[in-house]
Short mmCIF file of the C-alpha atoms (twelve columns), coordinates in Angstrom:
data_MODEL
# 
_entry.id   MODEL 
# 
loop_
_atom_site.group_PDB 
_atom_site.id 
_atom_site.type_symbol 
_atom_site.label_atom_id 
_atom_site.label_alt_id 
_atom_site.label_comp_id 
_atom_site.label_asym_id 
_atom_site.label_seq_id 
_atom_site.Cartn_x 
_atom_site.Cartn_y 
_atom_site.Cartn_z 
_atom_site.pdbx_PDB_model_num 
ATOM 1   C CA . PHE A 1   10.920 116.311 126.355 1 
ATOM 2   C CA . ASN A 2   11.924 116.369 130.293 1 
ATOM 3   C CA . GLY A 3   15.424 116.154 131.952 1 
ATOM 4   C CA . ASP A 4   15.061 112.768 133.143 1 
ATOM 5   C CA . ILE A 5   16.295 109.568 130.956 1 
ATOM 6   C CA . ILE A 6   15.632 105.880 130.865 1 
ATOM 7   C CA . LEU A 7   17.774 103.477 128.878 1 
ATOM 8   C CA . LYS A 8   18.377 100.028 128.768 1 
ATOM 9   C CA . LEU A 9   20.156 97.755  126.226 1 
ATOM 10  C CA . GLU A 10  21.908 94.266  126.346 1 
ATOM 11  C CA . ASN A 11  24.776 93.512  124.818 1 
ATOM 12  C CA . LYS A 12  26.058 91.164  121.936 1 
ATOM 13  C CA . ASN A 13  27.711 89.398  125.516 1 
ATOM 14  C CA . GLY A 14  24.144 88.747  126.946 1 
ATOM 15  C CA . ASP A 15  24.544 91.321  129.043 1 
ATOM 16  C CA . ILE A 16  22.292 93.683  130.481 1 
ATOM 17  C CA . TYR A 17  23.222 98.143  130.915 1 
ATOM 18  C CA . ALA A 18  20.342 100.118 132.054 1 
ATOM 19  C CA . LEU A 19  20.237 103.075 133.299 1 
ATOM 20  C CA . LEU A 20  18.005 105.960 135.293 1 
ATOM 21  C CA . GLY A 21  19.216 109.831 135.477 1 
ATOM 22  C CA . ASP A 22  17.747 112.627 136.631 1 
ATOM 23  C CA . PHE A 23  19.686 116.572 135.324 1 
ATOM 24  C CA . THR A 24  18.388 119.677 137.441 1 
ATOM 25  C CA . GLY A 25  15.356 121.342 136.561 1 
ATOM 26  C CA . HIS A 26  11.900 119.419 134.228 1 
ATOM 27  C CA . GLY A 27  10.957 120.295 131.059 1 
ATOM 28  C CA . LEU A 28  12.866 121.339 128.146 1 
ATOM 29  C CA . GLN A 29  15.240 122.783 129.578 1 
ATOM 30  C CA . ALA A 30  16.498 119.973 131.844 1 
ATOM 31  C CA . ALA A 31  16.292 117.616 128.520 1 
ATOM 32  C CA . VAL A 32  19.704 119.215 127.047 1 
ATOM 33  C CA . GLY A 33  21.753 116.357 128.202 1 
ATOM 34  C CA . THR A 34  20.011 113.154 127.503 1 
ATOM 35  C CA . LEU A 35  21.222 113.154 123.973 1 
ATOM 36  C CA . PRO A 36  24.841 113.016 125.029 1 
ATOM 37  C CA . VAL A 37  24.142 110.915 127.579 1 
ATOM 38  C CA . SER A 38  21.508 108.599 125.372 1 
ATOM 39  C CA . GLU A 39  25.007 108.347 123.043 1 
ATOM 40  C CA . ILE A 40  27.471 107.665 125.032 1 
ATOM 41  C CA . PHE A 41  25.969 104.956 127.003 1 
ATOM 42  C CA . SER A 42  24.161 102.571 123.778 1 
ATOM 43  C CA . LYS A 43  28.172 102.912 122.574 1 
ATOM 44  C CA . LEU A 44  30.012 101.948 125.684 1 
ATOM 45  C CA . ALA A 45  26.992 98.697  126.992 1 
ATOM 46  C CA . LEU A 46  27.897 97.933  123.649 1 
ATOM 47  C CA . GLU A 47  31.166 97.555  123.569 1 
ATOM 48  C CA . GLY A 48  31.615 95.613  127.244 1 
ATOM 49  C CA . LYS A 49  32.011 99.189  129.090 1 
ATOM 50  C CA . SER A 50  32.117 99.118  133.410 1 
ATOM 51  C CA . VAL A 51  29.810 100.912 135.217 1 
ATOM 52  C CA . LYS A 52  32.440 103.520 136.246 1 
ATOM 53  C CA . GLU A 53  34.249 103.975 132.911 1 
ATOM 54  C CA . ILE A 54  30.909 104.538 131.193 1 
ATOM 55  C CA . ALA A 55  30.136 107.405 134.326 1 
ATOM 56  C CA . ILE A 56  33.359 108.858 133.864 1 
ATOM 57  C CA . SER A 57  32.437 109.402 130.512 1 
ATOM 58  C CA . ILE A 58  29.312 110.830 130.469 1 
ATOM 59  C CA . ASN A 59  30.814 113.840 133.117 1 
ATOM 60  C CA . GLU A 60  33.422 114.044 131.124 1 
ATOM 61  C CA . ARG A 61  30.951 114.884 128.169 1 
ATOM 62  C CA . LEU A 62  28.255 117.077 130.873 1 
ATOM 63  C CA . LEU A 63  31.279 119.497 131.796 1 
ATOM 64  C CA . ASP A 64  31.943 120.715 128.810 1 
ATOM 65  C CA . ILE A 65  28.027 120.939 127.365 1 
ATOM 66  C CA . LEU A 66  26.031 122.038 130.662 1 
ATOM 67  C CA . PRO A 67  25.667 126.081 132.431 1 
ATOM 68  C CA . PRO A 68  27.400 125.536 135.604 1 
ATOM 69  C CA . THR A 69  23.818 125.461 137.463 1 
ATOM 70  C CA . MET A 70  23.174 122.002 136.490 1 
ATOM 71  C CA . PHE A 71  24.006 118.493 137.240 1 
ATOM 72  C CA . PHE A 72  23.061 114.950 136.417 1 
ATOM 73  C CA . CYS A 73  22.198 112.658 139.346 1 
ATOM 74  C CA . VAL A 74  21.785 108.818 137.117 1 
ATOM 75  C CA . ALA A 75  22.261 104.974 138.637 1 
ATOM 76  C CA . ILE A 76  23.498 102.481 135.824 1 
ATOM 77  C CA . PHE A 77  23.429 98.907  136.287 1 
ATOM 78  C CA . HIS A 78  25.110 96.402  134.418 1 
ATOM 79  C CA . LEU A 79  24.639 92.848  134.800 1 
ATOM 80  C CA . SER A 80  26.807 89.694  133.804 1 
ATOM 81  C CA . ARG A 81  25.632 87.196  132.136 1 
ATOM 82  C CA . GLU A 82  28.919 85.321  132.821 1 
ATOM 83  C CA . ASP A 83  28.445 85.972  137.113 1 
ATOM 84  C CA . SER A 84  25.532 86.662  137.431 1 
ATOM 85  C CA . ILE A 85  27.100 90.178  139.606 1 
ATOM 86  C CA . LEU A 86  25.403 93.218  138.994 1 
ATOM 87  C CA . ASP A 87  27.584 96.311  139.073 1 
ATOM 88  C CA . ILE A 88  25.710 99.613  140.243 1 
ATOM 89  C CA . TRP A 89  27.594 102.746 140.525 1 
ATOM 90  C CA . SER A 90  24.789 105.852 141.579 1 
ATOM 91  C CA . GLY A 91  25.888 109.496 141.913 1 
ATOM 92  C CA . GLY A 92  23.361 112.399 144.189 1 
ATOM 93  C CA . MET A 93  20.761 109.214 142.944 1 
ATOM 94  C CA . ASN A 94  17.750 108.097 146.461 1 
ATOM 95  C CA . ASP A 95  18.068 105.400 147.935 1 
ATOM 96  C CA . ILE A 96  17.342 102.426 145.070 1 
ATOM 97  C CA . LEU A 97  15.730 99.833  146.867 1 
ATOM 98  C CA . VAL A 98  15.643 95.907  146.780 1 
ATOM 99  C CA . TYR A 99  12.748 93.788  147.985 1 
ATOM 100 C CA . ASN A 100 12.288 90.195  147.053 1 
ATOM 101 C CA . SER A 101 10.084 87.862  145.580 1 
ATOM 102 C CA . THR A 102 7.584  88.080  148.245 1 
ATOM 103 C CA . GLY A 103 7.814  92.248  148.120 1 
ATOM 104 C CA . ASP A 104 9.560  92.475  151.616 1 
ATOM 105 C CA . LEU A 105 12.483 95.093  151.836 1 
ATOM 106 C CA . LEU A 106 15.946 93.625  152.277 1 
ATOM 107 C CA . GLU A 107 18.098 96.663  151.384 1 
ATOM 108 C CA . GLN A 108 18.500 100.638 150.224 1 
ATOM 109 C CA . ILE A 109 21.771 101.206 148.643 1 
ATOM 110 C CA . PRO A 110 22.938 104.788 148.575 1 
ATOM 111 C CA . SER A 111 24.421 106.914 146.578 1 
ATOM 112 C CA . LYS A 112 27.848 106.508 146.899 1 
ATOM 113 C CA . ASN A 113 29.203 109.120 144.505 1 
ATOM 114 C CA . VAL A 114 29.184 112.954 143.691 1 
ATOM 115 C CA . PRO A 115 26.374 113.856 140.477 1 
ATOM 116 C CA . LEU A 116 28.071 113.976 137.151 1 
ATOM 117 C CA . GLY A 117 28.667 117.100 135.340 1 
ATOM 118 C CA . ILE A 118 29.545 119.321 138.371 1 
ATOM 119 C CA . THR A 119 33.826 118.541 138.333 1 
ATOM 120 C CA . TYR A 120 36.742 115.976 137.305 1 
ATOM 121 C CA . LEU A 121 36.307 112.369 138.493 1 
ATOM 122 C CA . PRO A 122 39.577 110.537 139.392 1 
ATOM 123 C CA . PHE A 123 37.999 106.444 138.056 1 
ATOM 124 C CA . SER A 124 39.935 105.525 141.712 1 
ATOM 125 C CA . LYS A 125 37.579 107.906 143.266 1 
ATOM 126 C CA . LEU A 126 34.456 106.665 141.530 1 
ATOM 127 C CA . VAL A 127 32.490 103.650 143.630 1 
ATOM 128 C CA . CYS A 128 30.365 101.018 142.806 1 
ATOM 129 C CA . VAL A 129 28.747 98.332  144.418 1 
ATOM 130 C CA . GLU A 130 28.280 94.946  143.668 1 
ATOM 131 C CA . ARG A 131 25.444 92.436  144.508 1 
ATOM 132 C CA . CYS A 132 24.755 88.660  143.332 1 
ATOM 133 C CA . TYR A 133 20.304 88.862  144.068 1 
ATOM 134 C CA . ASP A 134 18.318 85.708  143.795 1 
ATOM 135 C CA . GLU A 135 15.620 85.299  141.205 1 
ATOM 136 C CA . GLY A 136 12.660 87.347  141.256 1 
ATOM 137 C CA . THR A 137 14.715 90.223  143.509 1 
ATOM 138 C CA . HIS A 138 13.107 93.195  142.427 1 
ATOM 139 C CA . LEU A 139 15.244 96.423  142.117 1 
ATOM 140 C CA . PHE A 140 13.333 99.909  142.501 1 
ATOM 141 C CA . SER A 141 15.090 103.918 141.622 1 
ATOM 142 C CA . PHE A 142 13.677 106.564 140.602 1 
ATOM 143 C CA . SER A 143 14.068 110.580 139.710 1 
ATOM 144 C CA . ASP A 144 13.017 113.050 143.152 1 
ATOM 145 C CA . GLY A 145 9.615  113.800 141.367 1 
ATOM 146 C CA . ILE A 146 8.237  111.200 142.766 1 
ATOM 147 C CA . VAL A 147 9.287  111.603 146.503 1 
ATOM 148 C CA . GLU A 148 8.894  115.462 146.286 1 
ATOM 149 C CA . ALA A 149 5.560  115.101 144.896 1 
ATOM 150 C CA . THR A 150 2.961  116.895 147.672 1 
ATOM 151 C CA . ASN A 151 -0.920 117.470 148.583 1 
ATOM 152 C CA . LYS A 152 -2.842 120.154 149.945 1 
ATOM 153 C CA . MET A 153 -1.206 120.615 152.584 1 
ATOM 154 C CA . ASP A 154 2.330  120.960 151.439 1 
ATOM 155 C CA . GLU A 155 3.297  117.259 152.465 1 
ATOM 156 C CA . MET A 156 6.073  115.999 150.284 1 
ATOM 157 C CA . TYR A 157 5.008  112.034 149.415 1 
ATOM 158 C CA . GLY A 158 8.509  111.235 150.417 1 
ATOM 159 C CA . THR A 159 11.113 107.903 151.222 1 
ATOM 160 C CA . GLU A 160 8.993  106.241 153.943 1 
ATOM 161 C CA . ARG A 161 5.508  106.353 151.341 1 
ATOM 162 C CA . THR A 162 7.648  105.204 148.846 1 
ATOM 163 C CA . ILE A 163 8.986  101.909 150.740 1 
ATOM 164 C CA . LYS A 164 5.851  101.519 151.746 1 
ATOM 165 C CA . ALA A 165 3.784  101.069 148.359 1 
ATOM 166 C CA . LEU A 166 6.836  99.478  146.392 1 
ATOM 167 C CA . SER A 167 6.693  96.619  149.385 1 
ATOM 168 C CA . CYS A 168 3.217  96.501  148.907 1 
ATOM 169 C CA . LYS A 169 1.821  92.956  147.804 1 
ATOM 170 C CA . SER A 170 0.280  93.537  144.124 1 
ATOM 171 C CA . LEU A 171 1.512  92.496  141.011 1 
ATOM 172 C CA . ASN A 172 2.161  95.653  139.509 1 
ATOM 173 C CA . PRO A 173 4.401  97.799  142.225 1 
ATOM 174 C CA . ILE A 174 4.735  100.488 139.840 1 
ATOM 175 C CA . GLU A 175 0.968  101.247 139.290 1 
ATOM 176 C CA . PHE A 176 0.670  100.239 142.556 1 
ATOM 177 C CA . LEU A 177 2.893  103.362 143.503 1 
ATOM 178 C CA . ILE A 178 1.119  105.742 140.531 1 
ATOM 179 C CA . ASP A 179 -2.280 105.029 141.996 1 
ATOM 180 C CA . ASP A 180 -0.679 106.196 145.138 1 
ATOM 181 C CA . LEU A 181 0.858  109.185 144.141 1 
ATOM 182 C CA . LEU A 182 -2.286 110.526 142.462 1 
ATOM 183 C CA . GLU A 183 -4.620 110.140 145.683 1 
ATOM 184 C CA . PHE A 184 -1.315 111.620 147.618 1 
ATOM 185 C CA . SER A 185 -1.203 114.565 145.975 1 
ATOM 186 C CA . ASP A 186 -4.842 115.005 144.611 1 
ATOM 187 C CA . GLY A 187 -4.975 117.111 141.858 1 
ATOM 188 C CA . GLN A 188 -2.008 118.303 142.758 1 
ATOM 189 C CA . ASP A 189 0.487  120.392 140.158 1 
ATOM 190 C CA . TYR A 190 3.890  118.184 139.796 1 
ATOM 191 C CA . GLN A 191 6.642  120.403 140.255 1 
ATOM 192 C CA . ASP A 192 8.969  117.718 138.776 1 
ATOM 193 C CA . ASP A 193 9.570  114.934 136.417 1 
ATOM 194 C CA . ILE A 194 8.930  111.274 137.658 1 
ATOM 195 C CA . SER A 195 10.308 108.377 136.725 1 
ATOM 196 C CA . ILE A 196 11.133 104.985 138.053 1 
ATOM 197 C CA . LEU A 197 13.220 101.954 136.560 1 
ATOM 198 C CA . HIS A 198 12.042 98.135  137.716 1 
ATOM 199 C CA . LEU A 199 14.522 95.702  137.143 1 
ATOM 200 C CA . VAL A 200 14.015 92.030  138.125 1 
ATOM 201 C CA . CYS A 201 16.695 89.351  138.592 1 
ATOM 202 C CA . SER A 202 16.451 86.068  136.579 1 
ATOM 203 C CA . GLY A 203 19.212 84.629  138.773 1 
ATOM 204 C CA . LYS A 204 21.790 82.320  137.914 1 
# 
């Protein structure tokens, strides 16, 4: 058990939902909210709810159960089968990295919302990003454990190294990233949980 959570679901309409979340801290103590998050995400995704509605429902539940010192950084994705529009809601997460089919960085999508479990969030204040990507577009969302990993000189792996590693032309960019991270850290213990979500667009 740890404080990171990755979820993916396809509902009866063929819509794809995915979630990558990172609770404050790491290990078993940080896992307190993973079960209710999973339950709410699955229920609302099956019902075809929007990413904003999912974020609101998760936030309300976490406000009831999390201690004041904890919160939940999360990115939620919804790909509509009908119009191939990808909706993204991100609160407190690292930039979502978007690459084309040849591994060139297209854009970095920053978080535009606060993490969940901190305060009441009016629906009207939530910011959602909409995109329609070409076939073969890759999206990566990742937890802080990657960018905050350190080497023996106490240098952090950082966002720029992450961008470069995922831009590689290999067939498995995540495998390349992990190998590069292991080489960089050179046996250092990781201070936080490490998770990465990789989505590939199929186009219209």
